[in-house]
C-alpha positions as CSV (number, residue, x, y, z in Angstrom):
1,M,3.6,4.6,-21.3
2,T,3.4,2.0,-18.5
3,V,2.3,3.5,-15.0
4,F,3.0,2.3,-12.0
5,Y,1.2,3.3,-8.9
6,A,3.5,3.2,-5.9
7,D,2.2,5.8,-2.9
8,K,2.5,3.9,0.6
9,E,4.4,0.6,-1.2
10,K,7.8,-0.5,-1.1
11,L,8.5,1.4,-4.4
12,E,7.7,4.5,-2.7
13,L,9.7,3.9,0.6
14,Q,12.3,3.2,-2.2
15,T,12.1,5.8,-4.9
16,G,10.4,8.8,-2.7
17,T,7.5,8.9,-5.4
18,D,3.6,8.3,-5.4
19,L,3.5,7.6,-9.4
20,I,6.3,6.0,-11.9
21,Y,6.3,6.5,-15.2
22,Y,8.1,3.9,-17.6
23,R,8.1,4.4,-21.7
24,H,8.8,2.0,-23.7
25,Q,10.5,3.9,-26.8
26,H,13.6,5.8,-25.1
27,P,13.2,3.3,-22.7
28,G,13.2,5.1,-19.2
29,F,11.4,5.6,-16.1
30,I,9.7,9.1,-14.8
31,L,9.1,9.6,-10.8
32,V,6.6,11.7,-9.9
33,Q,5.8,13.3,-5.7
34,Y,2.1,14.3,-5.8
35,K,2.0,17.1,-2.7
36,R,-1.4,18.9,-1.8
37,M,-1.4,22.8,-1.8
38,R,-3.7,23.8,0.7
39,M,-6.0,27.2,1.3
40,P,-4.7,29.5,4.1
41,T,-6.0,28.9,7.5
42,S,-7.7,32.0,6.5
43,G,-9.9,30.9,4.0
44,S,-8.9,32.7,1.6
45,G,-5.8,33.4,-1.2
46,T,-4.0,31.0,-3.1
47,P,-3.4,27.4,-2.3
48,V,-0.1,27.1,-0.6
49,Y,2.5,24.1,-0.6
50,Y,4.9,24.6,2.2
51,P,7.5,21.5,1.9
52,D,8.2,19.6,5.1
53,D,10.5,17.0,6.2
54,Q,8.7,14.1,3.9
55,L,10.1,15.9,1.3
56,R,12.9,16.1,1.9
57,T,13.0,12.3,2.8
58,E,11.6,11.7,-0.4
59,L,14.5,14.0,-2.3
60,E,16.9,11.8,-0.3
61,R,15.8,8.6,-1.9
62,M,15.7,9.6,-5.0
63,K,19.1,10.8,-4.9
64,S,20.5,7.4,-3.7
65,L,19.1,6.3,-6.5
66,P,22.0,5.0,-8.4
67,T,23.1,7.3,-11.7
68,S,23.6,6.9,-15.2
69,A,26.7,6.7,-17.4
70,P,26.6,9.7,-20.1
71,P,24.5,8.4,-23.2
72,S,26.1,6.1,-25.4
73,S,23.3,6.6,-28.6
74,P,20.6,9.5,-29.2
75,D,17.6,6.9,-27.7
76,E,19.5,7.4,-24.4
77,W,19.5,11.3,-24.8
78,R,17.4,13.2,-22.5
79,L,16.9,17.2,-22.1
80,T,17.4,17.0,-18.2
81,E,18.6,14.4,-16.1
82,D,15.5,15.4,-13.5
83,A,13.9,12.4,-14.1
84,F,12.3,13.2,-10.4
85,F,9.2,15.7,-10.0
86,V,7.2,16.8,-7.6
87,K,3.4,17.8,-8.5
88,L,1.2,20.3,-7.3
89,V,-2.5,19.9,-7.3
90,A,-4.8,21.9,-5.3
91,E,-6.3,20.4,-2.1
92,D,-10.0,20.4,-3.5
93,M,-8.0,18.7,-6.6
94,A,-11.5,17.2,-9.0
95,R,-11.8,14.0,-10.5
96,P,-10.4,14.6,-13.7
97,I,-12.6,13.7,-16.6
98,A,-12.6,11.0,-18.7
99,N,-8.3,9.3,-18.9
100,R,-7.1,12.6,-17.9
101,L,-4.2,13.7,-15.5
102,V,-5.3,15.6,-12.5
103,R,-4.5,19.8,-13.0
104,G,-1.3,20.8,-11.7
105,R,2.0,22.1,-11.7
106,Y,5.2,19.7,-12.5
107,L,8.7,20.6,-10.5
108,P,11.9,19.0,-11.6
109,S,14.0,17.7,-8.4
110,G,17.0,20.4,-9.4
111,L,14.4,23.3,-8.9
112,V,12.6,22.0,-6.4
113,Q,16.5,21.7,-5.0
114,L,16.3,25.5,-5.5
115,L,13.6,26.3,-4.4
116,L,14.3,24.8,-0.7
117,E,18.1,26.7,-1.2
118,A,16.5,29.9,-2.0
119,A,13.8,29.9,1.1
120,E,15.9,29.0,3.2
121,R,18.3,31.9,2.1
122,R,14.9,34.0,2.8
123,D,15.3,34.8,-0.7
124,R,12.5,33.8,-1.8
125,P,8.3,32.6,-0.3
126,R,8.7,29.3,1.6
127,G,5.3,28.2,0.4
128,W,4.9,27.2,-3.1
129,S,1.6,28.5,-4.9
130,A,0.3,30.0,-8.3
131,D,2.0,33.2,-7.1
132,N,4.8,32.5,-6.5
133,L,6.1,29.5,-8.9
134,T,7.1,31.4,-12.2
135,T,9.3,28.1,-13.5
136,Y,7.1,24.2,-13.9
137,L,6.0,21.8,-16.8
138,S,1.7,22.1,-17.3
139,N,0.4,18.9,-17.4
140,E,0.4,19.5,-21.5
141,E,4.0,20.3,-21.4
142,F,5.1,17.5,-18.8
143,L,3.1,14.7,-20.9
144,Q,4.6,15.7,-24.5
145,L,8.4,15.4,-23.3
146,A,7.3,12.2,-21.7
147,K,6.4,10.7,-25.0
148,Q,8.6,12.7,-26.9
149,G,11.6,10.8,-24.7
150,Y,13.0,13.6,-23.4
151,L,12.4,13.1,-19.6
152,G,13.1,10.4,-17.7
153,T,15.7,7.8,-16.1
154,R,18.3,5.6,-18.3
155,G,21.1,3.7,-18.0
156,A,21.9,2.1,-15.0
157,T,19.1,4.5,-12.7
158,T,16.3,2.5,-15.5
159,E,18.0,-1.0,-14.3
160,H,18.5,-0.8,-10.8
161,I,14.1,0.9,-10.7
162,E,13.0,-2.9,-13.0
163,G,14.8,-4.6,-10.3
164,L,12.6,-2.6,-7.7
165,I,9.4,-3.1,-9.5
166,K,10.0,-6.3,-10.1
167,G,10.7,-6.9,-7.0
168,A,7.2,-5.5,-5.9
169,F,5.2,-8.1,-8.1
170,E,7.2,-10.6,-7.1
171,A,6.5,-10.0,-3.1
172,D,2.4,-9.1,-5.0
173,R,2.3,-6.0,-3.4
174,G,-0.4,-3.8,-5.2
175,V,0.7,-2.0,-8.2
176,I,-1.7,-0.2,-10.7
177,V,-0.4,-0.3,-14.3
178,A,-2.0,1.3,-17.0
179,V,-0.9,1.5,-21.1
180,N,0.1,4.1,-23.6
181,E,1.0,2.6,-26.5
182,T,2.0,5.9,-28.6
183,E,4.8,6.4,-31.3
184,P,6.9,9.0,-30.5
185,Q,6.9,10.0,-33.8
186,S,3.2,9.9,-33.7
187,V,3.2,12.6,-30.8
188,P,2.1,16.3,-32.6
189,R,4.3,18.5,-32.2
190,P,3.7,22.0,-31.7
191,R,4.9,24.8,-34.6
192,H,7.2,27.1,-33.7
193,G,8.3,29.9,-36.8
């Protein structure tokens, strides 16, 4: 797995993301936008993230990426077509120990859209917090699905993002890269039943 840091650079402006993961086996990108949950102004309670126009702009950028044809091989199959995630993190997020992800909740773009629509209808609170979010992926769940090839882009979407990243390198823009060469077959799978 290779990680590209896109925050405030051309890649973020084109894809709506802060961090881009590239999986080498079952090639594809996973796009992540970080959002900070803040403490209520009262100073007590659960941290909350209030969606804003910036999030809506980032979702529109993500939606503007080309879509791929249906999978033509088992390696192209994904659990979901959502390859864009919003990761909610605490305002006071501590630096992770060793080589770990910052604690947070991953929300696929389809879920984000449903949460925004539900808030507009007043079916759900406008702010998202641990108190009212029941559907999300934890760090461990996200990594498990990513490593096994169940998440990410494919086809035309992958090719388009590859072009954007190559352009960022050629333009001498700052990109941070990290590599994880885990073989999907070696990822321990949870045992059920």
